[in-house]
C-alpha positions in Angstrom: 0.1 0.1 0.0 1.6 3.4 -1.0 2.3 5.9 1.8 -0.1 8.9 1.4 -1.2 11.8 3.5 -3.7 9.5 5.1 -1.1 6.9 6.3 -0.8 6.5 10.1 2.5 6.3 11.9 3.8 3.5 14.1 7.4 3.2 15.2 10.1 2.2 17.7 12.2 4.4 20.0 15.6 3.4 21.3 19.3 4.4 21.5 20.7 2.9 19.3 17.8 1.9 17.1 19.3 2.0 13.5 20.0 -1.9 13.8 16.3 -2.6 14.6 14.6 -5.2 12.7 11.2 -4.2 14.0 10.4 -2.1 10.9 11.0 -5.1 8.7 8.5 -7.5 10.4 6.0 -4.9 11.2 5.9 -3.3 7.6 5.6 -6.9 6.1 2.6 -7.5 8.5 0.9 -4.2 7.6 1.3 -4.9 3.9 -0.2 -8.5 4.4 -3.2 -6.9 6.1 -3.5 -3.9 3.8 -3.5 -1.5 6.7 -2.9 2.1 5.9 0.1 2.3 8.5 3.9 2.7 8.3 6.4 1.6 11.0 9.7 3.5 11.2 12.6 3.7 13.7 13.2 6.9 15.7 16.5 7.4 17.3 15.7 9.0 20.8 18.7 9.8 23.1 18.3 9.4 26.9 17.9 13.3 27.4 15.4 13.4 24.5 12.7 11.1 25.6 10.1 13.5 27.1 10.7 15.9 24.0 10.2 13.0 21.6 7.0 11.7 23.2 5.5 15.3 23.2 6.4 15.4 19.6 4.7 12.1 18.7 1.4 13.5 20.3 1.6 16.6 18.1 2.4 14.7 14.8 -0.3 12.0 15.4 2.0 8.9 16.1 -0.7 6.1 16.9 1.8 3.7 18.9 5.3 2.8 19.1 7.6 0.0 20.6 10.3 0.8 23.3 13.7 -0.5 23.4 16.9 0.1 25.4 17.3 2.5 27.3 13.7 3.9 27.7 11.7 0.8 28.9 11.7 2.1 32.5 12.1 5.9 31.9 8.9 6.1 29.9 6.7 5.1 32.9 6.2 8.6 34.3 5.3 9.9 30.9 2.4 7.5 30.4 -1.5 8.1 31.5 -2.1 4.4 31.8 0.0 1.3 32.5 -1.4 -2.2 32.4 -0.9 -4.6 35.3 1.6 -6.7 33.5 3.8 -3.5 32.9 3.4 -2.4 36.6 4.5 -5.8 37.8 7.5 -5.9 35.4 8.2 -2.1 35.9 9.0 -1.7 32.3 7.1 -1.0 29.2 7.8 -1.9 25.7 4.6 -1.0 23.8 2.8 2.3 23.9 -0.6 3.3 22.1 -2.6 6.5 21.9 -5.8 6.8 23.9 -8.2 9.7 24.4 -6.7 10.1 27.9 -3.2 10.0 26.7 -0.5 7.4 26.0 -1.1 3.8 27.5 1.7 1.2 27.9 2.1 -2.3 28.4 4.9 -5.1 28.3 4.7 -7.8 25.6 8.2 -8.8 26.2 7.1 -11.3 28.9 5.0 -13.2 26.4 7.6 -12.9 23.7 10.3 -14.2 26.0 8.2 -17.2 27.4 6.8 -18.4 24.0 9.9 -20.3 22.6 10.9 -21.7 26.0 7.4 -23.2 26.5 7.9 -25.0 23.3 11.0 -26.7 24.4 10.2 -28.4 27.8 8.7 -27.9 31.1 10.8 -25.4 33.3 9.2 -25.7 36.7 11.8 -26.4 39.5 14.8 -25.0 37.3 17.4 -22.3 38.1 18.1 -19.4 35.7 21.0 -17.1 35.7 20.0 -13.8 34.1 22.9 -11.4 33.1 22.0 -7.7 33.4 19.4 -5.9 35.4 17.6 -3.4 32.9 14.2 -3.4 31.6 14.6 -6.5 29.5 16.0 -8.4 32.8 12.6 -7.4 34.3 10.6 -9.1 31.6 12.8 -12.2 31.8 12.4 -12.5 35.5 8.7 -12.2 35.2 8.5 -14.8 32.6 10.6 -17.2 34.6 8.1 -16.6 37.5 5.3 -17.5 35.2 7.2 -20.7 34.0 7.7 -21.9 37.7 11.5 -21.5 38.0 12.5 -22.4 41.7 15.6 -19.9 41.6 16.2 -16.7 39.6 19.7 -15.4 40.0 20.3 -11.8 38.5 23.8 -10.8 38.0 25.0 -7.0 37.3 27.9 -4.8 37.5 26.6 -2.0 39.7 25.7 -2.6 43.1 23.3 0.3 43.5 21.4 -0.9 40.2 21.1 -4.4 41.5 19.8 -3.1 44.8 17.2 -0.9 43.0 16.3 -3.9 40.8 15.6 -6.1 43.8 13.6 -3.4 45.5 11.3 -3.0 42.4 9.8 -6.5 43.0 8.9 -6.0 46.6 5.2 -4.8 45.9 5.0 -6.9 42.7 2.2 -9.5 42.6 4.6 -12.0 41.0 7.0 -12.3 43.8 9.7 -14.3 41.9 12.3 -16.4 43.7 14.8 -13.6 43.1 18.4 -13.1 44.4 20.7 -10.5 43.1 24.6 -10.8 42.8 27.7 -8.9 41.5 29.2 -10.1 38.3 32.2 -11.6 40.3 29.5 -14.3 41.7 29.3 -15.9 38.1 31.8 -18.7 38.9 29.5 -20.0 41.8 26.3 -19.4 39.9 26.9 -20.8 36.3 27.5 -24.5 37.5 23.8 -24.5 39.0 22.2 -23.0 35.8 19.5 -24.8 33.7 19.1 -21.7 31.6 21.4 -18.6 31.0 19.9 -15.5 29.7 21.8 -12.5 28.3 19.7 -9.2 28.7 22.7 -6.9 28.2 23.3 -5.2 24.9 26.8 -6.5 24.7 27.1 -8.3 21.5 24.7 -6.4 19.4 25.4 -3.7 16.7 28.5 -1.9 17.5 29.6 -4.4 20.1 28.9 -7.4 17.7 32.3 -9.2 18.4 32.0 -8.9 22.2 30.4 -11.1 24.7 29.3 -11.0 28.3 30.6 -14.5 28.9 33.9 -15.8 27.7 34.6 -19.6 27.0 35.9 -20.1 30.3 32.8 -18.8 31.9 30.6 -20.9 29.7 32.6 -23.9 30.3 31.4 -23.8 34.0 28.0 -24.4 32.9 26.5 -27.8 33.1 26.0 -29.7 29.9 22.0 -29.3 30.4 22.2 -25.7 30.3 20.4 -23.5 27.5 22.0 -20.2 26.6 19.4 -17.7 25.6 20.6 -14.4 24.1 17.8 -11.8 23.7 20.0 -10.2 20.9 18.7 -11.3 17.4 21.3 -9.6 15.3 24.0 -10.6 14.4 22.9 -14.2 14.2 24.5 -16.0 16.0 26.0 -13.6 18.5 29.4 -14.1 19.9 27.9 -15.5 23.0 25.8 -18.1 21.3 28.8 -19.0 18.9 31.0 -19.7 21.9 28.3 -21.8 23.7 27.7 -23.8 20.5 31.3 -24.7 20.2 31.0 -26.1 23.8 28.0 -28.3 23.0 25.6 -26.1 24.8 22.1 -25.6 23.5 21.4 -22.1 22.4 18.4 -19.9 21.5 18.5 -16.4 20.0 16.1 -13.5 20.4 14.4 -13.7 17.0 11.3 -15.7 18.1 11.0 -13.4 21.2 11.0 -10.4 19.0 8.3 -12.0 16.5 5.9 -12.8 19.5 6.4 -9.5 21.4 5.9 -7.7 18.1 2.7 -9.7 17.1 1.1 -8.9 20.5 2.0 -5.1 20.0 0.5 -5.1 16.5 -2.7 -6.7 17.8 -3.1 -3.8 20.2 -2.5 -1.1 17.7 -4.8 -2.6 15.0 -7.2 -4.1 17.4 -6.9 -7.4 15.6 -4.8 -10.5 15.3 -1.2 -10.1 13.7 0.1 -12.3 11.0 2.8 -14.0 13.0 4.1 -16.3 10.1 4.4 -13.4 8.0 6.3 -11.4 10.4 8.8 -14.4 11.1 9.4 -15.1 7.5 10.1 -11.4 6.8 12.8 -11.4 9.5 14.3 -14.6 8.4 14.4 -13.5 4.8 16.0 -10.3 5.8 18.7 -11.9 7.8 19.5 -14.4 5.1 19.9 -11.9 2.4 
């Protein structure tokens, strides 16, 4: 469908955001549905968030996705936040309402979907690398899946403490413990699942990894290494894990599932999940 003066705007905000494949899958879905919308990437720096959201209201943006580093910072700018987003303490999907901007978190459903397809996880232990907005969605997802132990590792003590405090009033009450990065040698041997929620390994840091080979070698052979990053494919982390014979999972299906849930909100109808997935696969295999 051609872009005209009646075309409605959807998008994604983040910093960086030029690497995002969300426009690829969403525009493929919009074309499939024949919807008069276009989905674009908006680079929004940390200090420009409030200005950007005010601008979106003026130019009539109908909804947008939220990625690093805005998933928590956007909360005060929203009129309505769903229970799921409040429980997680982070928002990744925003839409326009008569009362103002409303927000939710579809990352939880996106994160859980590929794990559910693999096996039951009740009673397992997860080690989560990072303590930002994506980590909150992962912790919530692990609580829904019945993990008995959720170990979150971070580099800054004050950020870890704030992360833990953020769950005090949550109805989920995950079995959460936070640790400094230096605790990894003790934690990794207990892990059934290792999840990278940090940006290390994406875009400009594509050759880097949050865990080196010697770290991954501490994990038991049963462990699954799940990197939420979906490009490059595979990330350095997953390539190292694969060399050690560990099962791996990247963030592509999470991206598809959370995006489909967001699109269903914006358009008030089901999203073509298969079309979105295939668009991403085709783009990555170019």
